[in-house]
Backbone as JSON Lines, residues from 0, in Angstrom:
{"i":0,"aa":"A","n":[15.93,-1.35,-0.66],"ca":[14.53,-1.59,-0.33],"c":[14.24,-3.07,-0.42]}
{"i":1,"aa":"A","n":[13.24,-3.5,0.27],"ca":[12.86,-4.91,0.27],"c":[12.48,-5.35,-1.13]}
{"i":2,"aa":"G","n":[13.06,-6.45,-1.56],"ca":[12.73,-7.01,-2.86],"c":[13.4,-6.34,-4.04]}
{"i":3,"aa":"Y","n":[14.28,-5.41,-3.83],"ca":[14.93,-4.72,-4.94],"c":[16.03,-5.59,-5.51]}
{"i":4,"aa":"G","n":[15.93,-5.94,-6.78],"ca":[16.91,-6.79,-7.42],"c":[17.91,-6.03,-8.26]}
{"i":5,"aa":"G","n":[17.86,-4.72,-8.25],"ca":[18.81,-3.93,-9.0],"c":[18.39,-3.66,-10.44]}
{"i":6,"aa":"T","n":[17.27,-4.21,-10.87],"ca":[16.8,-4.0,-12.23],"c":[15.47,-3.27,-12.19]}
{"i":7,"aa":"A","n":[15.35,-2.26,-13.01],"ca":[14.1,-1.49,-13.05],"c":[13.01,-2.33,-13.7]}
{"i":8,"aa":"P","n":[11.77,-2.23,-13.21],"ca":[10.68,-3.0,-13.82],"c":[10.33,-2.48,-15.21]}
{"i":9,"aa":"T","n":[9.8,-3.35,-16.04],"ca":[9.32,-2.98,-17.36],"c":[7.8,-3.02,-17.33]}
{"i":10,"aa":"F","n":[7.17,-1.96,-17.74],"ca":[5.72,-1.86,-17.7],"c":[5.14,-1.92,-19.11]}
{"i":11,"aa":"A","n":[4.05,-2.63,-19.26],"ca":[3.31,-2.67,-20.52],"c":[2.48,-1.4,-20.63]}
{"i":12,"aa":"P","n":[2.07,-1.05,-21.84],"ca":[1.2,0.13,-21.97],"c":[-0.1,-0.06,-21.2]}
{"i":13,"aa":"A","n":[-0.66,1.03,-20.73],"ca":[-1.92,0.98,-19.99],"c":[-3.04,0.47,-20.9]}
{"i":14,"aa":"R","n":[-3.94,-0.3,-20.32],"ca":[-5.1,-0.79,-21.06],"c":[-6.19,0.27,-21.05]}
{"i":15,"aa":"P","n":[-7.07,0.26,-22.03],"ca":[-8.17,1.24,-22.04],"c":[-8.97,1.18,-20.75]}
{"i":16,"aa":"G","n":[-9.2,2.33,-20.14],"ca":[-9.98,2.41,-18.92],"c":[-9.2,2.15,-17.65]}
{"i":17,"aa":"E","n":[-7.92,1.81,-17.76],"ca":[-7.11,1.53,-16.58],"c":[-6.81,2.82,-15.82]}
{"i":18,"aa":"L","n":[-6.89,2.76,-14.49],"ca":[-6.59,3.93,-13.66],"c":[-5.1,4.24,-13.71]}
{"i":19,"aa":"A","n":[-4.78,5.52,-13.84],"ca":[-3.38,5.94,-13.82],"c":[-2.9,6.14,-12.38]}
{"i":20,"aa":"R","n":[-3.84,6.42,-11.48],"ca":[-3.48,6.71,-10.09],"c":[-4.67,6.4,-9.2]}
{"i":21,"aa":"S","n":[-4.39,5.95,-8.01],"ca":[-5.45,5.67,-7.05],"c":[-4.99,6.15,-5.68]}
{"i":22,"aa":"A","n":[-5.82,6.93,-5.01],"ca":[-5.5,7.41,-3.67],"c":[-6.74,7.24,-2.8]}
{"i":23,"aa":"L","n":[-6.54,6.67,-1.63],"ca":[-7.66,6.42,-0.73],"c":[-7.74,7.5,0.33]}
{"i":24,"aa":"D","n":[-8.97,7.85,0.69],"ca":[-9.21,8.85,1.73],"c":[-10.25,8.28,2.68]}
{"i":25,"aa":"P","n":[-9.89,8.03,3.94],"ca":[-10.84,7.43,4.88],"c":[-11.93,8.39,5.35]}
{"i":26,"aa":"A","n":[-11.92,9.64,4.9],"ca":[-12.9,10.62,5.38],"c":[-14.34,10.21,5.05]}
{"i":27,"aa":"R","n":[-14.58,9.65,3.86],"ca":[-15.94,9.24,3.5],"c":[-16.4,8.06,4.33]}
{"i":28,"aa":"A","n":[-15.49,7.13,4.63],"ca":[-15.86,6.0,5.49],"c":[-16.2,6.49,6.89]}
{"i":29,"aa":"R","n":[-15.47,7.48,7.36],"ca":[-15.76,8.07,8.68],"c":[-17.13,8.74,8.65]}
{"i":30,"aa":"L","n":[-17.39,9.52,7.61],"ca":[-18.64,10.27,7.5],"c":[-19.85,9.35,7.39]}
{"i":31,"aa":"H","n":[-19.78,8.36,6.51],"ca":[-20.95,7.52,6.22],"c":[-21.06,6.28,7.1]}
{"i":32,"aa":"L","n":[-19.94,5.77,7.56],"ca":[-19.95,4.5,8.3],"c":[-19.52,4.63,9.76]}
{"i":33,"aa":"G","n":[-18.96,5.81,10.1],"ca":[-18.44,5.98,11.45],"c":[-17.12,5.25,11.68]}
{"i":34,"aa":"W","n":[-16.48,4.82,10.58],"ca":[-15.24,4.05,10.68],"c":[-14.05,4.98,10.89]}
{"i":35,"aa":"V","n":[-13.16,4.6,11.77],"ca":[-11.91,5.33,11.96],"c":[-10.76,4.32,11.98]}
{"i":36,"aa":"P","n":[-9.64,4.65,11.37],"ca":[-8.5,3.72,11.38],"c":[-7.94,3.59,12.79]}
{"i":37,"aa":"W","n":[-7.55,2.38,13.16],"ca":[-7.0,2.15,14.49],"c":[-5.48,2.07,14.47]}
{"i":38,"aa":"T","n":[-4.89,2.07,13.29],"ca":[-3.44,2.02,13.14],"c":[-3.01,3.17,12.24]}
{"i":39,"aa":"T","n":[-1.97,3.89,12.64],"ca":[-1.45,4.95,11.78],"c":[-0.69,4.32,10.62]}
{"i":40,"aa":"L","n":[-0.49,5.08,9.57],"ca":[0.27,4.59,8.42],"c":[1.68,4.19,8.84]}
{"i":41,"aa":"D","n":[2.33,5.01,9.66],"ca":[3.69,4.7,10.12],"c":[3.72,3.41,10.93]}
{"i":42,"aa":"D","n":[2.78,3.24,11.86],"ca":[2.74,2.03,12.68],"c":[2.41,0.8,11.83]}
{"i":43,"aa":"G","n":[1.5,0.95,10.9],"ca":[1.14,-0.17,10.03],"c":[2.3,-0.6,9.15]}
{"i":44,"aa":"A","n":[3.01,0.37,8.57],"ca":[4.17,0.05,7.73],"c":[5.25,-0.63,8.56]}
{"i":45,"aa":"A","n":[5.49,-0.15,9.77],"ca":[6.5,-0.76,10.64],"c":[6.11,-2.19,10.99]}
{"i":46,"aa":"A","n":[4.83,-2.44,11.24],"ca":[4.36,-3.79,11.57],"c":[4.54,-4.74,10.39]}
{"i":47,"aa":"V","n":[4.25,-4.26,9.19],"ca":[4.43,-5.1,7.99],"c":[5.9,-5.42,7.79]}
{"i":48,"aa":"L","n":[6.76,-4.43,7.92],"ca":[8.2,-4.67,7.75],"c":[8.72,-5.64,8.81]}
{"i":49,"aa":"A","n":[8.26,-5.5,10.04],"ca":[8.67,-6.41,11.11],"c":[8.19,-7.83,10.82]}
{"i":50,"aa":"W","n":[6.98,-7.97,10.3],"ca":[6.44,-9.28,9.97],"c":[7.32,-9.96,8.92]}
{"i":51,"aa":"F","n":[7.69,-9.22,7.87],"ca":[8.55,-9.8,6.83],"c":[9.94,-10.1,7.36]}
{"i":52,"aa":"A","n":[10.46,-9.24,8.23],"ca":[11.81,-9.44,8.78],"c":[11.88,-10.69,9.64]}
{"i":53,"aa":"D","n":[10.78,-11.09,10.26],"ca":[10.74,-12.27,11.12],"c":[10.64,-13.58,10.35]}
{"i":54,"aa":"R","n":[10.47,-13.51,9.05],"ca":[10.3,-14.72,8.25],"c":[11.5,-14.96,7.35]}
{"i":55,"aa":"P","n":[11.91,-16.22,7.23],"ca":[13.05,-16.5,6.35],"c":[12.67,-16.3,4.89]}
{"i":56,"aa":"T","n":[13.65,-15.99,4.09],"ca":[13.39,-15.78,2.66],"c":[13.5,-17.06,1.89]}
């Protein structure tokens, strides 16, 4: 995977009030704002990977 150095990350304990998980759902934005995503998750991820691949490290 991109950026994998072979060493597992070390995490500090969670701080009080810190979210354990976050998941976004565009349904409320569609309902209240009329917003709809113009890029699929697959297309967006492919575009980001292509952008990084085009740049030297």
